[in-house]
C-alpha positions as CSV (number, residue, x, y, z in Angstrom):
1,M,-2.0,36.5,-14.4
2,T,-0.2,35.7,-11.0
3,T,1.1,38.9,-9.1
4,A,3.1,39.6,-5.8
5,Q,2.8,42.1,-3.2
6,G,5.7,44.4,-2.0
7,I,7.5,45.2,-5.0
8,P,9.3,48.2,-5.2
9,T,9.9,50.7,-8.3
10,F,12.5,50.4,-10.9
11,E,14.2,53.6,-9.3
12,Q,13.8,51.9,-6.0
13,R,15.5,48.5,-7.3
14,L,18.3,50.3,-8.9
15,D,19.2,52.3,-5.8
16,N,19.1,49.2,-3.7
17,L,21.1,47.4,-6.2
18,R,23.7,50.1,-6.1
19,A,24.0,50.2,-2.4
20,E,24.4,46.3,-2.1
21,S,26.7,46.3,-4.9
22,Q,29.1,48.7,-3.1
23,R,28.7,46.6,0.1
24,F,29.4,43.5,-1.5
25,H,32.7,45.1,-3.2
26,D,33.6,46.3,0.3
27,Y,33.4,43.0,1.6
28,L,35.4,41.5,-0.8
29,S,37.9,44.1,-0.4
30,A,38.3,42.9,3.2
31,L,38.0,39.5,2.7
32,P,41.4,37.5,4.0
33,A,43.4,35.6,1.4
34,G,42.6,32.3,2.6
35,S,38.9,32.8,2.0
36,W,39.1,33.3,-1.8
37,N,39.9,29.4,-1.9
38,A,37.0,28.5,0.4
39,Q,34.1,26.3,-1.2
40,S,31.0,28.3,-2.1
41,A,27.7,27.0,-2.2
42,C,28.0,26.4,-5.8
43,D,29.6,22.8,-6.0
44,L,32.0,23.2,-8.6
45,W,33.2,27.1,-7.6
46,E,35.3,28.4,-5.1
47,V,34.6,31.7,-3.8
48,G,37.2,33.0,-6.4
49,H,35.2,31.6,-9.2
50,V,32.1,32.9,-7.9
51,V,33.3,36.5,-8.1
52,A,35.0,36.0,-11.6
53,H,31.3,34.8,-12.8
54,L,29.9,38.0,-11.3
55,V,32.3,40.1,-13.6
56,G,31.7,38.6,-16.5
57,V,27.8,38.5,-15.9
58,A,28.2,42.5,-15.4
59,E,30.0,43.3,-18.6
60,F,27.9,40.9,-20.6
61,Y,24.6,42.7,-19.0
62,A,26.2,46.1,-20.1
63,T,27.1,45.0,-23.5
64,T,23.7,43.6,-24.2
65,V,21.8,46.5,-22.7
66,E,23.9,49.1,-24.6
67,R,23.3,47.1,-27.8
68,G,19.3,46.2,-27.1
69,I,18.4,49.9,-26.6
70,E,20.1,50.9,-30.2
71,G,17.7,48.1,-31.8
72,N,20.6,45.4,-31.8
73,V,19.5,42.1,-30.6
74,E,21.8,39.8,-32.6
75,T,23.6,37.0,-30.6
76,L,26.6,38.0,-29.1
77,P,29.8,36.2,-30.7
78,G,30.6,33.2,-28.5
79,R,27.0,32.7,-27.2
80,A,23.9,31.0,-28.2
81,P,20.9,32.0,-29.9
82,A,18.1,33.7,-27.7
83,G,16.0,31.2,-26.2
84,S,18.0,28.3,-27.2
85,Q,19.4,27.8,-23.6
86,T,18.5,26.7,-19.8
87,G,20.7,26.0,-16.8
88,A,20.6,22.4,-17.9
89,T,22.5,23.0,-21.3
90,S,24.6,26.0,-20.6
91,H,25.7,25.2,-17.1
92,E,29.3,23.5,-18.5
93,G,29.9,26.7,-20.4
94,I,29.2,29.1,-17.5
95,H,31.2,26.8,-15.3
96,Q,34.5,27.1,-17.9
97,R,33.9,30.9,-18.3
98,A,34.4,31.6,-14.7
99,L,37.3,29.3,-14.3
100,A,39.2,31.1,-17.2
101,A,38.0,34.4,-15.9
102,R,39.2,33.7,-12.2
103,E,42.4,32.6,-14.1
104,Q,42.6,35.8,-16.1
105,L,41.7,38.3,-13.6
106,G,43.9,37.1,-10.5
107,Q,44.1,39.6,-8.1
108,Q,42.6,42.5,-10.0
109,V,39.1,40.4,-9.6
110,V,37.5,43.0,-7.1
111,T,39.0,45.9,-9.0
112,E,37.3,44.5,-12.0
113,L,34.2,43.6,-10.5
114,A,33.7,47.2,-8.9
115,A,34.4,48.6,-12.8
116,Q,32.0,46.4,-14.5
117,S,29.2,46.7,-11.7
118,D,29.4,50.4,-12.0
119,R,29.3,50.2,-15.6
120,L,26.1,48.2,-15.9
121,I,24.4,50.5,-13.1
122,N,25.2,53.4,-15.0
123,V,23.5,52.0,-18.0
124,L,20.6,51.2,-16.5
125,G,20.4,54.4,-14.7
126,N,20.6,56.3,-17.9
127,L,17.8,54.4,-19.8
128,K,15.0,56.5,-20.9
129,P,11.7,55.5,-19.9
130,D,10.7,54.7,-23.6
131,E,13.9,52.5,-23.6
132,H,12.9,50.2,-20.4
133,P,10.7,47.5,-22.8
134,K,13.2,47.5,-25.7
135,P,14.1,43.8,-26.0
136,C,17.5,42.7,-25.4
137,Y,19.7,39.6,-26.1
138,H,20.0,36.7,-23.5
139,P,20.6,33.0,-24.5
140,G,17.6,32.1,-22.0
141,G,15.2,34.7,-24.2
142,Y,14.9,38.2,-24.8
143,V,14.6,40.3,-21.8
144,P,13.4,44.0,-21.3
145,A,16.5,46.5,-21.1
146,G,14.9,47.7,-17.9
147,N,14.4,44.3,-16.1
148,F,18.4,44.0,-16.3
149,V,18.4,45.4,-13.0
150,D,16.4,42.4,-11.8
151,M,18.7,40.1,-13.8
152,R,21.8,41.7,-12.0
153,F,20.1,41.8,-8.5
154,K,19.4,38.1,-8.9
155,E,23.0,37.2,-9.5
156,L,24.2,39.3,-6.7
157,G,21.7,38.2,-4.2
158,L,22.3,34.7,-5.1
159,H,26.1,34.6,-5.3
160,D,26.3,37.1,-2.3
161,W,24.5,34.1,-0.2
162,D,26.6,31.3,-2.2
163,I,29.7,33.1,-0.5
164,K,28.5,34.4,2.6
165,S,26.6,31.4,3.6
166,R,29.8,29.2,3.7
167,L,32.0,32.0,5.5
168,E,29.6,33.2,7.8
169,S,27.0,31.5,10.4
170,D,23.2,31.6,9.8
171,Y,23.8,34.2,6.8
172,H,20.4,35.2,4.7
173,M,20.0,36.4,1.4
174,L,19.9,39.9,0.6
175,P,16.2,41.1,1.3
176,A,16.3,43.9,-0.9
177,S,17.3,41.3,-4.0
178,M,14.2,39.4,-3.4
179,P,11.6,41.3,-5.4
180,S,13.5,41.3,-8.5
181,M,14.0,37.7,-8.3
182,I,10.0,37.3,-8.0
183,I,9.8,39.5,-11.2
184,L,12.0,37.3,-12.9
185,I,10.0,34.2,-12.2
186,L,6.6,35.9,-12.6
187,N,7.4,36.9,-15.9
188,S,9.9,33.9,-16.9
189,F,12.8,36.0,-18.1
190,A,15.8,34.3,-19.3
191,S,18.1,32.8,-16.5
192,G,15.9,34.1,-13.7
193,S,13.0,32.0,-14.8
194,L,11.8,28.8,-13.7
195,P,12.1,27.3,-16.7
196,Y,15.5,28.3,-16.9
197,A,16.3,26.7,-13.4
198,F,14.6,23.3,-14.1
199,W,16.2,19.8,-15.1
200,P,13.9,17.8,-16.9
201,G,13.6,14.2,-15.5
202,P,11.7,10.9,-16.2
203,G,8.3,11.3,-17.8
204,L,5.3,11.8,-15.8
205,D,1.9,9.9,-16.0
206,K,0.5,13.4,-15.4
207,P,1.6,17.1,-14.3
208,V,2.5,17.5,-10.8
209,R,1.1,20.8,-9.0
210,Y,2.8,22.6,-6.4
211,R,0.8,25.6,-4.5
212,F,3.1,28.0,-2.7
213,N,1.6,30.1,-0.4
214,V,4.7,32.8,0.2
215,S,5.1,35.5,2.6
216,N,7.5,38.0,4.2
217,P,9.0,40.2,2.5
218,V,7.5,39.4,-0.9
219,E,3.9,38.0,-0.8
220,L,3.0,35.3,-3.4
221,N,0.3,32.7,-4.2
222,A,1.1,31.1,-7.0
223,D,1.2,27.5,-8.5
224,I,4.1,25.8,-10.2
225,V,3.2,23.1,-12.4
226,V,5.6,20.4,-13.6
227,E,5.4,18.1,-16.6
228,S,8.0,15.6,-17.8
229,D,9.9,18.1,-19.9
230,R,8.6,21.7,-18.7
231,V,7.5,23.9,-16.0
232,H,5.2,27.0,-15.7
233,I,3.8,29.0,-13.2
234,E,0.3,30.2,-13.0
235,S,-2.4,31.4,-10.5
236,P,-3.8,28.8,-8.2
237,E,-6.2,26.6,-9.5
238,G,-8.0,23.4,-9.1
239,E,-6.5,20.8,-6.5
240,A,-2.6,20.7,-5.8
241,D,-0.4,17.7,-5.2
242,V,1.6,19.7,-2.9
243,T,0.5,22.9,-0.8
244,C,3.9,24.6,0.6
245,S,3.9,27.5,3.0
246,C,7.3,29.5,3.3
247,D,8.7,33.0,3.5
248,T,10.1,34.5,0.3
249,E,13.7,33.3,1.0
250,T,13.2,29.8,1.3
251,F,10.8,29.7,-1.7
252,L,14.0,31.6,-3.9
253,L,16.4,29.1,-2.3
254,M,14.4,26.1,-3.5
255,S,13.6,27.5,-6.8
256,Y,16.9,28.3,-7.5
257,G,18.3,25.1,-6.3
258,R,19.9,26.2,-3.2
259,L,17.8,24.4,-0.5
260,P,16.6,20.9,-0.8
261,S,13.1,20.6,0.0
262,N,13.7,17.8,2.6
263,E,16.1,20.1,4.4
264,A,14.0,22.8,4.3
265,I,11.0,20.9,6.1
266,S,13.6,19.4,8.7
267,S,14.7,23.1,9.6
268,G,11.0,24.1,10.1
269,R,11.3,26.9,7.1
270,L,9.1,25.0,4.8
271,K,5.4,23.6,6.0
272,A,4.6,20.9,3.0
273,E,1.5,18.8,2.8
274,G,0.4,16.5,0.2
275,D,2.3,13.9,-1.9
276,A,5.4,13.3,-0.4
277,T,7.3,11.8,-3.4
278,A,6.3,15.0,-5.2
279,I,7.8,16.9,-2.3
280,T,11.4,15.5,-2.8
281,R,11.3,15.2,-6.6
282,F,10.9,19.2,-6.3
283,S,14.6,19.4,-5.5
284,E,15.6,16.9,-8.4
285,W,13.8,19.2,-11.0
286,F,15.1,22.7,-9.5
287,R,18.8,22.0,-9.1
288,G,20.4,25.5,-10.2
289,I,23.6,25.5,-11.8
């Protein structure tokens, strides 16, 4: 199994999530009124839509963990069955929920974000050791209760970047969020997984193998193998079509559709060797939502 170096414990990740959630709340509380309508890095969302989305995600995660540790993994009302959704199939529903939440919450969006974030963090902090592995419902697949700290940190880390990278110059992803994203990718957990971020394209004559050598702050050496309609991650094996070297932030921004591979190369963030067409196609397959 592919592993990574530099992964904090659950307790450390939870403490980091709590601290970064508070910093994010403080940042939003001081945000000028005009910035709420600014375009975010999410093509269809303004800053206010991104924050409203985070409110809904926190509420959903807290509810599904509370149910899961009681043995209830049934599909939540209005949601798709576990394991039936990917970013490609769910993006429109996610988009519409964010628009509706922004309209409904209005000026209370920051207050509600703080309330729902605190609720989720308290639920996670109260998990007993034997409750951590209990499966909990998610449309992208069942996720162990304890790994919802990673699910939330992925959402916070990406969407913090989606907002601040457009409002501030040379902004970088939260370092503390990166280990959680790597955990989700390596374990293929629901919306944090590569299959969830993958948008299938035209048929391929043969699989395309990308070898990633990732360093700082989380070290990872792994192959991402793309077939026509699916993708998986595995330990390096055999010949790679493309060999990529980059830091953890670049790898995550590319994998979650925030940074096109050609832009990563031209900016000096990514060193890539091999099939030039395959290098470009990576960003066609991993487009985010």
